[in-house]
DSSP file (Angstrom, degrees, kcal/mol; ACC not computed):
  #  RESIDUE AA STRUCTURE BP1 BP2  ACC     N-H-->O    O-->H-N    N-H-->O    O-->H-N    TCO  KAPPA ALPHA  PHI   PSI    X-CA   Y-CA   Z-CA
    1    1 A M              0   0    0      0, 0.0     2,-0.1     0, 0.0     0, 0.0   0.000 360.0 360.0 360.0 136.1   23.8   -2.0  -12.3
    2    2 A A        -     0   0    0      1,-0.1     2,-0.1     2,-0.1     9,-0.0  -0.424 360.0-123.1 -73.9 142.3   20.4   -0.5  -11.6
    3    3 A T     >  -     0   0    0     -2,-0.1     4,-1.8     1,-0.1     5,-0.1  -0.317  30.3-104.2 -76.6 169.7   17.3   -2.6  -11.9
    4    4 A W  H  > S+     0   0    0      1,-0.2     4,-1.4     2,-0.2     5,-0.2   0.856 123.5  57.9 -65.2 -31.2   14.5   -1.4  -14.2
    5    5 A V  H  > S+     0   0    0      1,-0.2     4,-3.0     2,-0.2     3,-0.5   0.935 106.1  48.3 -62.6 -44.2   12.6   -0.3  -11.2
    6    6 A E  H  > S+     0   0    0      1,-0.3     4,-2.3     2,-0.2    -1,-0.2   0.832 105.7  57.8 -64.8 -33.0   15.4    2.0  -10.2
    7    7 A K  H  < S+     0   0    0     -4,-1.8    -1,-0.3     2,-0.2    -2,-0.2   0.844 115.9  36.0 -64.2 -32.6   15.6    3.4  -13.7
    8    8 A V  H  < S+     0   0    0     -4,-1.4    -2,-0.2    -3,-0.5    -1,-0.2   0.905 132.8  24.6 -84.5 -47.0   11.9    4.4  -13.4
    9    9 A T  H  < S-     0   0    0     -4,-3.0    -3,-0.2     1,-0.3    -2,-0.2   0.572 108.5-110.5 -97.0 -16.1   11.8    5.4   -9.7
   10   10 A G     <  -     0   0    0     -4,-2.3    -1,-0.3    -5,-0.3    -2,-0.1  -0.336  60.8 -24.9  99.0 170.8   15.3    6.3   -8.9
   11   11 A S     >  -     0   0    0      1,-0.2     4,-2.0    -2,-0.1     5,-0.1  -0.311  44.8-154.8 -61.9 126.4   17.9    4.7   -6.7
   12   12 A L  H  > S+     0   0    0      1,-0.2     4,-2.5     2,-0.2     5,-0.2   0.880  97.6  57.3 -67.5 -36.2   16.3    2.5   -3.9
   13   13 A E  H  > S+     0   0    0      2,-0.2     4,-2.4     1,-0.2    -1,-0.2   0.913 105.2  50.1 -58.2 -43.5   19.5    3.1   -1.9
   14   14 A D  H  > S+     0   0    0      2,-0.2     4,-2.3     1,-0.2    -2,-0.2   0.918 110.9  49.3 -61.9 -47.5   19.0    6.9   -2.1
   15   15 A K  H  X S+     0   0    0     -4,-2.0     4,-2.2     2,-0.2    -1,-0.2   0.898 110.9  49.3 -56.0 -44.6   15.4    6.4   -0.9
   16   16 A R  H  X S+     0   0    0     -4,-2.5     4,-2.0     1,-0.2    -2,-0.2   0.933 112.2  48.0 -62.5 -45.3   16.4    4.2    2.0
   17   17 A R  H  X S+     0   0    0     -4,-2.4     4,-2.1     1,-0.2    -1,-0.2   0.850 110.6  52.0 -69.6 -32.7   19.1    6.7    3.1
   18   18 A Y  H  X S+     0   0    0     -4,-2.3     4,-2.4     2,-0.2    -1,-0.2   0.900 107.7  51.4 -68.7 -39.2   16.6    9.7    2.8
   19   19 A R  H  X S+     0   0    0     -4,-2.2     4,-2.5     2,-0.2    -2,-0.2   0.881 109.2  51.3 -64.0 -37.5   14.1    7.8    5.0
   20   20 A Q  H  X S+     0   0    0     -4,-2.0     4,-2.6     2,-0.2    -2,-0.2   0.916 108.8  52.3 -62.0 -42.9   17.0    7.3    7.6
   21   21 A Y  H  X S+     0   0    0     -4,-2.1     4,-2.6     1,-0.2    -2,-0.2   0.942 108.7  49.2 -58.6 -48.0   17.6   11.0    7.4
   22   22 A Q  H  X S+     0   0    0     -4,-2.4     4,-2.2     1,-0.2    -2,-0.2   0.920 111.1  49.2 -56.6 -46.6   14.0   11.8    8.1
   23   23 A A  H  X S+     0   0    0     -4,-2.5     4,-0.9     1,-0.2    -1,-0.2   0.903 112.5  48.2 -63.1 -41.0   14.0    9.4   11.1
   24   24 A R  H  < S+     0   0    0     -4,-2.6     3,-0.4     1,-0.2     4,-0.4   0.895 111.8  49.6 -65.7 -39.1   17.2   11.0   12.5
   25   25 A A  H >< S+     0   0    0     -4,-2.6     3,-0.9     1,-0.2    -2,-0.2   0.857 108.7  52.7 -68.6 -35.0   15.8   14.5   12.0
   26   26 A A  H 3< S+     0   0    0     -4,-2.2    -1,-0.2     1,-0.2    -2,-0.2   0.708 104.6  57.6 -73.9 -17.9   12.5   13.5   13.8
   27   27 A A  T 3< S+     0   0    0     -4,-0.9    -1,-0.2    -3,-0.4    -2,-0.2   0.516  85.5 104.7 -87.4  -6.7   14.6   12.2   16.7
   28   28 A L  S <  S-     0   0    0     -3,-0.9    39,-0.1    -4,-0.4     5,-0.0  -0.374  88.0 -87.0 -70.3 153.0   16.2   15.5   17.3
   29   29 A P    >>  -     0   0    0      0, 0.0     4,-2.5     0, 0.0     3,-0.6  -0.215  50.4-101.9 -48.9 150.5   15.2   17.8   20.2
   30   30 A Q  H 3> S+     0   0    0      1,-0.2     4,-2.9     2,-0.2     5,-0.2   0.857 118.9  49.6 -54.3 -44.3   12.3   20.0   19.2
   31   31 A S  H 3> S+     0   0    0      1,-0.2     4,-1.9     2,-0.2    -1,-0.2   0.877 114.7  44.3 -66.4 -32.7   14.1   23.2   18.6
   32   32 A Y  H <> S+     0   0    0     -3,-0.6     4,-3.5     2,-0.2     5,-0.2   0.877 112.4  53.6 -72.1 -39.9   16.7   21.5   16.4
   33   33 A R  H  X S+     0   0    0     -4,-2.5     4,-2.4     2,-0.2     5,-0.2   0.939 110.0  47.0 -65.3 -44.8   13.9   19.6   14.6
   34   34 A V  H  X S+     0   0    0     -4,-2.9     4,-2.1    -5,-0.2    -1,-0.2   0.942 114.5  47.6 -61.4 -44.5   12.1   22.8   13.8
   35   35 A A  H  X S+     0   0    0     -4,-1.9     4,-2.7    -5,-0.2    -2,-0.2   0.954 112.0  47.8 -59.0 -50.9   15.2   24.5   12.6
   36   36 A I  H  X S+     0   0    0     -4,-3.5     4,-3.3     1,-0.2    -1,-0.2   0.870 110.0  53.9 -62.6 -35.2   16.3   21.5   10.4
   37   37 A E  H  X S+     0   0    0     -4,-2.4     4,-2.6    -5,-0.2    -1,-0.2   0.935 111.7  45.6 -62.5 -44.1   12.8   21.3    8.9
   38   38 A A  H  X S+     0   0    0     -4,-2.1     4,-2.2    -5,-0.2    -2,-0.2   0.916 114.1  47.1 -65.5 -40.9   13.1   25.0    8.0
   39   39 A V  H  X S+     0   0    0     -4,-2.7     4,-2.7     1,-0.2    -2,-0.2   0.933 112.4  51.1 -66.6 -43.3   16.6   24.6    6.6
   40   40 A E  H  X S+     0   0    0     -4,-3.3     4,-2.5    -5,-0.2    -2,-0.2   0.926 108.4  51.3 -57.3 -45.2   15.4   21.6    4.6
   41   41 A R  H  X S+     0   0    0     -4,-2.6     4,-1.6     1,-0.2    -2,-0.2   0.939 113.1  44.5 -58.0 -46.8   12.5   23.5    3.1
   42   42 A Y  H  X S+     0   0    0     -4,-2.2     4,-3.4     1,-0.2     5,-0.4   0.891 111.2  55.0 -66.6 -37.5   14.7   26.4    2.0
   43   43 A L  H  X S+     0   0    0     -4,-2.7     4,-3.0     1,-0.2     5,-0.4   0.920 106.7  50.3 -60.0 -44.2   17.3   23.9    0.7
   44   44 A T  H  < S+     0   0    0     -4,-2.5     4,-0.4     1,-0.2    -1,-0.2   0.830 118.8  38.2 -68.7 -29.9   14.7   22.2   -1.5
   45   45 A Y  H  < S+     0   0    0     -4,-1.6    -2,-0.2    -5,-0.2    -1,-0.2   0.887 127.7  31.0 -80.8 -42.8   13.5   25.5   -2.9
   46   46 A Y  H  < S+     0   0    0     -4,-3.4    -3,-0.2    -5,-0.2    -2,-0.2   0.828 109.5  65.7 -86.2 -34.1   16.8   27.3   -3.2
   47   47 A G  S  < S-     0   0    0     -4,-3.0    -3,-0.2    -5,-0.4     3,-0.1   0.831  70.5-161.0 -65.1 -37.7   19.2   24.4   -3.9
   48   48 A G        +     0   0    0     -4,-0.4    52,-3.1    -5,-0.4     2,-0.5   0.834  23.7 169.8  59.6  34.1   18.0   23.3   -7.2
   49   49 A I  B     +A   99   0A   0     50,-0.3    50,-0.3    -6,-0.3    -1,-0.2  -0.674  16.0 179.3 -84.7 126.6   19.7   20.0   -6.8
   50   50 A A        +     0   0    0     48,-3.7     2,-0.5    -2,-0.5    49,-0.2   0.677  55.2  87.3 -98.3 -21.4   18.6   17.6   -9.5
   51   51 A S     >  -     0   0    0     47,-1.3     4,-2.3     1,-0.2     5,-0.2  -0.691  61.7-155.6 -90.6 125.2   20.7   14.5   -8.4
   52   52 A G  H  > S+     0   0    0     -2,-0.5     4,-2.3     1,-0.2     5,-0.2   0.913  96.4  52.7 -62.9 -43.3   19.1   12.3   -5.9
   53   53 A A  H  > S+     0   0    0      1,-0.2     4,-2.2     2,-0.2    -1,-0.2   0.881 109.9  48.0 -57.8 -40.8   22.5   11.0   -4.8
   54   54 A E  H  > S+     0   0    0      2,-0.2     4,-2.3     1,-0.2    -1,-0.2   0.876 110.2  52.3 -74.4 -34.7   23.7   14.6   -4.2
   55   55 A I  H  X S+     0   0    0     -4,-2.3     4,-2.6     2,-0.2    -2,-0.2   0.915 110.9  47.7 -61.9 -42.3   20.5   15.5   -2.3
   56   56 A V  H  X S+     0   0    0     -4,-2.3     4,-2.6     2,-0.2    -2,-0.2   0.941 111.7  50.2 -62.9 -47.4   21.0   12.4    0.0
   57   57 A R  H  X S+     0   0    0     -4,-2.2     4,-2.1     1,-0.2    -2,-0.2   0.907 111.0  49.3 -59.5 -43.7   24.7   13.3    0.5
   58   58 A M  H  X S+     0   0    0     -4,-2.3     4,-2.4     1,-0.2    -1,-0.2   0.930 113.2  45.3 -62.6 -49.2   23.7   16.9    1.4
   59   59 A F  H  X S+     0   0    0     -4,-2.6     4,-2.6     1,-0.2    -1,-0.2   0.817 108.6  57.2 -69.5 -27.1   21.1   15.8    3.9
   60   60 A D  H  X S+     0   0    0     -4,-2.6     4,-1.8     2,-0.2    -1,-0.2   0.941 111.0  43.7 -62.9 -45.4   23.4   13.2    5.4
   61   61 A D  H  X S+     0   0    0     -4,-2.1     4,-2.0     1,-0.2    -2,-0.2   0.888 113.2  52.7 -68.2 -36.8   25.9   16.1    6.1
   62   62 A L  H  X S+     0   0    0     -4,-2.4     4,-2.2     2,-0.2    -2,-0.2   0.938 108.2  49.1 -60.0 -47.3   23.1   18.3    7.4
   63   63 A I  H  X S+     0   0    0     -4,-2.6     4,-2.9     1,-0.2     5,-0.2   0.862 109.0  52.9 -67.2 -36.1   21.8   15.8    9.9
   64   64 A V  H  X S+     0   0    0     -4,-1.8     4,-2.4     2,-0.2    -1,-0.2   0.926 109.1  51.1 -63.2 -43.1   25.4   15.1   11.3
   65   65 A L  H  X S+     0   0    0     -4,-2.0     4,-1.7     1,-0.2    -2,-0.2   0.921 114.7  41.4 -57.4 -46.8   25.8   18.9   11.8
   66   66 A F  H  X S+     0   0    0     -4,-2.2     4,-2.5     2,-0.2    -2,-0.2   0.869 113.4  52.1 -71.9 -36.6   22.5   19.1   13.7
   67   67 A E  H  X S+     0   0    0     -4,-2.9     4,-2.3     1,-0.2    -2,-0.2   0.899 111.5  47.4 -65.3 -39.9   23.0   16.0   15.7
   68   68 A Q  H  X S+     0   0    0     -4,-2.4     4,-1.6    -5,-0.2    -1,-0.2   0.856 112.3  50.2 -69.3 -33.5   26.4   17.1   16.8
   69   69 A A  H  X>S+     0   0    0     -4,-1.7     5,-2.7    -5,-0.2     4,-1.1   0.894 112.4  47.0 -67.8 -41.4   25.0   20.5   17.7
   70   70 A A  H  <5S+     0   0    0     -4,-2.5     3,-0.3     3,-0.2    -2,-0.2   0.903 111.7  49.7 -64.3 -42.1   22.2   18.9   19.7
   71   71 A A  H  <5S+     0   0    0     -4,-2.3    -1,-0.2     1,-0.2    -2,-0.2   0.839 115.9  43.4 -68.3 -34.6   24.6   16.5   21.5
   72   72 A D  H  <5S-     0   0    0     -4,-1.6    -1,-0.2    -5,-0.2    -2,-0.2   0.618 110.9-120.7 -83.7 -14.9   27.0   19.5   22.4
   73   73 A G  T  <5 +     0   0    0     -4,-1.1    -3,-0.2    -3,-0.3    -4,-0.1   0.742  50.6 168.7  75.7  25.5   24.1   21.7   23.4
   74   74 A T      < -     0   0    0     -5,-2.7    -1,-0.2    -6,-0.2     5,-0.1  -0.589  38.5-114.9 -74.7 124.7   25.1   24.3   20.8
   75   75 A P    >>  -     0   0    0      0, 0.0     3,-1.1     0, 0.0     4,-1.1  -0.248  21.6-119.1 -56.8 143.0   22.4   26.9   20.4
   76   76 A M  H >> S+     0   0    0      1,-0.3     4,-2.5     2,-0.2     3,-0.6   0.850 113.3  58.0 -50.1 -41.1   20.7   26.9   17.0
   77   77 A W  H 3> S+     0   0    0      1,-0.3     4,-1.5     2,-0.2    -1,-0.3   0.781 102.6  55.1 -68.0 -24.2   21.8   30.4   16.2
   78   78 A S  H <4 S+     0   0    0     -3,-1.1    -1,-0.3     2,-0.2    -2,-0.2   0.781 109.7  48.0 -72.1 -26.6   25.4   29.3   16.7
   79   79 A V  H << S+     0   0    0     -4,-1.1    -2,-0.2    -3,-0.6    -3,-0.1   0.946 125.5  25.5 -77.8 -51.5   24.9   26.7   14.1
   80   80 A V  H  < S-     0   0    0     -4,-2.5     3,-0.3     1,-0.2     7,-0.3   0.588 101.4-141.7 -89.2 -12.9   23.2   28.8   11.5
   81   81 A G     <  -     0   0    0     -4,-1.5    -1,-0.2    -5,-0.3    -2,-0.1  -0.229  45.8 -48.5  75.6-169.6   24.7   32.2   12.5
   82   82 A E  S    S+     0   0    0      1,-0.2    -1,-0.2    -4,-0.1    -4,-0.1   0.745 133.1  47.0 -72.3 -24.3   22.9   35.5   12.4
   83   83 A D     >  -     0   0    0     -3,-0.3     4,-2.1     1,-0.1     3,-0.3  -0.836  61.4-176.7-123.9  95.3   21.6   35.0    8.9
   84   84 A P  H  > S+     0   0    0      0, 0.0     4,-2.3     0, 0.0     5,-0.2   0.802  85.4  59.2 -64.1 -27.6   20.1   31.5    8.3
   85   85 A V  H  > S+     0   0    0      2,-0.2     4,-2.3     1,-0.2     5,-0.2   0.934 107.2  45.8 -66.3 -43.9   19.5   32.3    4.6
   86   86 A E  H  > S+     0   0    0     -3,-0.3     4,-2.8     2,-0.2     5,-0.3   0.901 109.5  56.2 -60.7 -41.3   23.2   32.9    4.1
   87   87 A F  H  X S+     0   0    0     -4,-2.1     4,-3.0    -7,-0.3    -2,-0.2   0.953 110.4  43.7 -54.6 -51.3   23.9   29.7    6.0
   88   88 A V  H  X S+     0   0    0     -4,-2.3     4,-3.1     1,-0.2     5,-0.2   0.918 114.6  49.7 -63.1 -43.1   21.8   27.6    3.7
   89   89 A E  H  X S+     0   0    0     -4,-2.3     4,-1.0     2,-0.2    -1,-0.2   0.886 113.8  44.3 -63.4 -41.7   23.1   29.4    0.6
   90   90 A V  H  X S+     0   0    0     -4,-2.8     4,-0.6     2,-0.2    -1,-0.2   0.912 114.3  52.2 -67.8 -45.1   26.7   28.8    1.6
   91   91 A F  H >< S+     0   0    0     -4,-3.0     3,-1.3    -5,-0.3    -2,-0.2   0.918 108.8  47.4 -53.9 -50.9   25.9   25.2    2.6
   92   92 A V  H >< S+     0   0    0     -4,-3.1     3,-1.9     1,-0.3    -1,-0.2   0.742  96.9  73.2 -70.1 -22.2   24.3   24.3   -0.7
   93   93 A A  H >< S+     0   0    0     -4,-1.0     3,-1.1     1,-0.3    -1,-0.3   0.813  88.6  63.1 -57.5 -28.8   27.2   25.8   -2.6
   94   94 A N  T << S+     0   0    0     -3,-1.3    -1,-0.3    -4,-0.6     3,-0.2   0.610 103.3  49.3 -72.9  -8.9   29.3   22.8   -1.4
   95   95 A Y  T X   +     0   0    0     -3,-1.9     3,-1.3    -4,-0.1    -1,-0.3  -0.098  68.4 128.4-117.6  34.6   26.9   20.5   -3.4
   96   96 A S  G X   +     0   0    0     -3,-1.1     3,-1.2     1,-0.3     6,-0.2   0.634  55.5  78.2 -71.2 -12.5   26.9   22.3   -6.7
   97   97 A A  G 3  S+     0   0    0      1,-0.2    -1,-0.3    -3,-0.2    -2,-0.1   0.818  98.0  44.8 -65.6 -28.5   27.7   19.2   -8.7
   98   98 A G  G <  S+     0   0    0     -3,-1.3   -48,-3.7   -47,-0.1   -47,-1.3   0.352  85.3 117.4 -94.6   4.9   24.1   18.1   -8.4
   99   99 A R  B X>  -A   49   0A   0     -3,-1.2     3,-1.4   -50,-0.3     4,-0.8  -0.554  62.5-138.9 -81.1 134.4   22.4   21.4   -9.2
  100  100 A W  H >> S+     0   0    0    -52,-3.1     4,-1.8    -2,-0.3     3,-0.7   0.842  99.5  67.8 -57.2 -33.2   20.3   21.6  -12.4
  101  101 A I  H 3> S+     0   0    0    -53,-0.4     4,-3.0     1,-0.3    -1,-0.3   0.822  90.9  61.9 -60.4 -32.8   21.6   25.0  -13.2
  102  102 A N  H <> S+     0   0    0     -3,-1.4     4,-2.4    -6,-0.2    -1,-0.3   0.900 102.6  49.9 -61.3 -42.0   25.0   23.5  -13.9
  103  103 A K  H <X S+     0   0    0     -4,-0.8     4,-2.5    -3,-0.7    -2,-0.2   0.947 112.7  48.0 -61.6 -48.1   23.5   21.4  -16.7
  104  104 A E  H  X S+     0   0    0     -4,-1.8     4,-2.4     1,-0.2    -2,-0.2   0.897 108.7  53.8 -58.6 -42.9   21.9   24.6  -18.1
  105  105 A R  H  X S+     0   0    0     -4,-3.0     4,-2.4     1,-0.2    -1,-0.2   0.942 109.8  47.8 -56.2 -48.3   25.1   26.5  -17.8
  106  106 A Q  H  X S+     0   0    0     -4,-2.4     4,-2.5     1,-0.2    -2,-0.2   0.878 110.0  51.8 -62.6 -40.1   26.8   23.8  -19.8
  107  107 A L  H  X S+     0   0    0     -4,-2.5     4,-2.4     2,-0.2    -1,-0.2   0.902 108.7  50.9 -61.5 -39.6   24.2   23.7  -22.4
  108  108 A L  H  X S+     0   0    0     -4,-2.4     4,-2.5     2,-0.2    -2,-0.2   0.935 111.5  48.2 -60.9 -48.4   24.4   27.5  -22.8
  109  109 A I  H  X S+     0   0    0     -4,-2.4     4,-1.9     1,-0.2    -2,-0.2   0.927 112.2  48.6 -60.0 -45.3   28.2   27.3  -23.3
  110  110 A E  H  X S+     0   0    0     -4,-2.5     4,-2.4     1,-0.2    -1,-0.2   0.904 110.9  50.0 -59.2 -43.4   27.9   24.5  -25.8
  111  111 A A  H  X S+     0   0    0     -4,-2.4     4,-2.6     1,-0.2    -1,-0.2   0.905 109.4  52.2 -64.3 -41.3   25.2   26.5  -27.8
  112  112 A M  H  X S+     0   0    0     -4,-2.5     4,-1.9     1,-0.2    -1,-0.2   0.862 108.8  50.2 -68.3 -32.5   27.5   29.6  -27.8
  113  113 A R  H  X S+     0   0    0     -4,-1.9     4,-2.2     2,-0.2    -2,-0.2   0.878 110.7  50.1 -70.0 -38.1   30.4   27.4  -29.2
  114  114 A R  H  X S+     0   0    0     -4,-2.4     4,-2.4     2,-0.2    -2,-0.2   0.911 110.1  49.9 -65.0 -39.5   28.1   26.1  -31.9
  115  115 A A  H  X S+     0   0    0     -4,-2.6     4,-2.9     1,-0.2     5,-0.2   0.898 108.6  52.4 -61.7 -40.2   27.1   29.5  -32.8
  116  116 A E  H  X S+     0   0    0     -4,-1.9     4,-2.7     1,-0.2    -1,-0.2   0.904 108.8  50.2 -62.7 -40.4   30.6   30.6  -33.0
  117  117 A Q  H  X S+     0   0    0     -4,-2.2     4,-1.6     2,-0.2    -2,-0.2   0.907 111.9  47.6 -64.7 -42.3   31.4   27.7  -35.3
  118  118 A V  H  X S+     0   0    0     -4,-2.4     4,-1.1     2,-0.2    -2,-0.2   0.916 112.8  49.6 -60.9 -44.6   28.4   28.7  -37.6
  119  119 A E  H >X S+     0   0    0     -4,-2.9     4,-1.4     1,-0.2     3,-0.6   0.921 108.9  52.4 -59.6 -45.2   29.5   32.3  -37.5
  120  120 A G  H 3< S+     0   0    0     -4,-2.7    -1,-0.2     1,-0.2    -2,-0.2   0.849 106.4  53.9 -62.7 -33.9   33.0   31.3  -38.4
  121  121 A G  H 3< S+     0   0    0     -4,-1.6    -1,-0.2     1,-0.2    -2,-0.2   0.734 108.0  49.9 -73.5 -23.9   31.8   29.3  -41.4
  122  122 A L  H <<        0   0    0     -4,-1.1    -1,-0.2    -3,-0.6    -2,-0.2   0.787 360.0 360.0 -81.4 -27.9   29.9   32.3  -42.8
  123  123 A G     <        0   0    0     -4,-1.4    -1,-0.2    -3,-0.0    -2,-0.1   0.436 360.0 360.0 -82.0 360.0   32.7   34.8  -42.6
């Protein structure tokens, strides 16, 4: 059960895991660190992830990918491919459960169903 502090500020465990992610990213070789910072920036703008737990899960997976690439000596372009924008957009699609747009989609569907019920009552 979440403490009152977590209800106000969010999960302390998620914050701890995010700080670990940041430390792991900072420990990457410079080229990988520059790349992961750029990917992270685009993810935060494009991703629209509203769930802290989902963001942490996504960044955990991202750091593992970059750490493995660095350990193997895999060039960055081999990691992200020719189009880094496409890489990020496909990557974030795996974390769609936490996207705020999903909530909005559901609200739209529910509103249309209510409208249909109202319309059916008038006819």
